[in-house]
C-alpha positions as CSV (number, residue, x, y, z in Angstrom):
1,X,0.0,0.0,0.0
2,X,2.8,2.4,0.8
3,X,5.0,1.2,-2.1
4,X,2.6,2.5,-4.9
5,X,2.4,5.9,-3.1
6,X,6.2,6.1,-2.9
7,X,6.6,5.1,-6.5
8,X,4.1,7.7,-7.6
9,X,6.0,10.4,-5.7
10,X,9.3,9.2,-7.2
11,X,7.8,9.4,-10.7
12,X,6.3,12.8,-10.1
13,X,9.6,14.1,-8.6
14,X,11.6,12.9,-11.5
15,X,9.2,14.5,-13.9
16,X,9.4,17.8,-12.0
17,X,13.2,17.6,-12.0
18,X,13.3,17.2,-15.7
19,X,11.1,20.2,-16.4
20,X,12.4,22.5,-13.7
21,X,15.1,24.5,-15.5
22,X,15.0,27.2,-12.8
23,X,16.3,24.9,-10.1
24,X,19.9,24.9,-9.1
25,X,21.8,21.9,-10.6
26,X,24.0,21.4,-7.6
27,X,21.3,21.6,-5.0
28,X,17.9,20.8,-6.8
29,X,15.9,21.9,-3.7
30,X,17.2,25.5,-4.1
31,X,16.2,28.0,-6.6
32,X,18.5,30.3,-8.5
33,X,18.8,33.9,-7.4
34,X,16.5,36.5,-9.1
35,X,17.8,38.1,-12.2
36,X,19.8,41.3,-12.1
37,X,17.1,43.4,-13.7
38,X,13.4,42.9,-13.8
39,X,11.2,43.3,-16.8
40,X,8.5,46.0,-16.5
41,X,5.8,43.2,-16.0
42,X,7.9,41.5,-13.3
43,X,8.5,44.9,-11.6
44,X,4.8,45.7,-11.6
45,X,4.0,42.3,-10.2
46,X,6.6,42.7,-7.5
47,X,5.2,46.1,-6.6
48,X,1.7,44.7,-6.3
49,X,3.0,41.9,-4.1
50,X,4.9,44.4,-2.0
51,X,1.7,46.4,-1.5
52,X,-0.3,43.3,-0.4
53,X,2.5,42.4,2.0
54,X,2.5,45.9,3.5
55,X,-1.2,45.7,4.0
56,X,-0.9,42.3,5.6
57,X,2.0,43.5,7.8
58,X,-0.1,46.6,9.0
59,X,-3.0,44.3,9.9
60,X,-0.8,41.8,11.7
61,X,1.0,44.6,13.6
62,X,-2.3,46.1,14.8
63,X,-3.3,42.6,16.1
64,X,0.2,42.0,17.6
65,X,-0.8,42.5,21.3
66,X,-2.4,39.3,22.5
67,X,-1.2,37.3,19.4
68,X,-0.6,33.6,19.8
69,X,2.6,31.8,18.6
70,X,1.2,31.2,15.1
71,X,0.2,34.9,14.6
72,X,3.7,36.0,15.8
73,X,5.3,33.6,13.3
74,X,3.1,35.0,10.5
75,X,4.2,38.5,11.5
76,X,7.9,37.5,11.4
77,X,7.4,35.7,8.1
78,X,5.6,38.7,6.6
79,X,8.4,41.0,7.7
80,X,11.0,38.7,6.2
81,X,9.2,38.4,2.9
82,X,8.6,42.1,2.7
83,X,12.3,42.7,3.2
84,X,13.1,40.3,0.5
85,X,10.8,41.9,-2.0
86,X,12.1,45.4,-1.1
87,X,15.7,44.2,-1.7
88,X,14.6,42.8,-5.0
89,X,13.0,46.1,-6.1
90,X,15.8,48.3,-4.8
91,X,18.7,46.3,-6.3
92,X,19.0,48.7,-9.2
């Protein structure tokens, strides 16, 4: 029962590895860094994503007092992701 599931996962994984040109060849579980410059469409998408992250961060910060562990983790992850996107947009 477990063997067919594992075989299915192995087949799916090998199919993904064959088609995933964006993965790092030395460490297939890592992705290559972003390109040096963004196309106008990519930059627009990144700015829209940045705006959504800022809205989410503001909402999470307002709810910070009395937050449980999961909400604090979401706040930390949102801050980290927003920083990553800001670095991506400001790398010019």
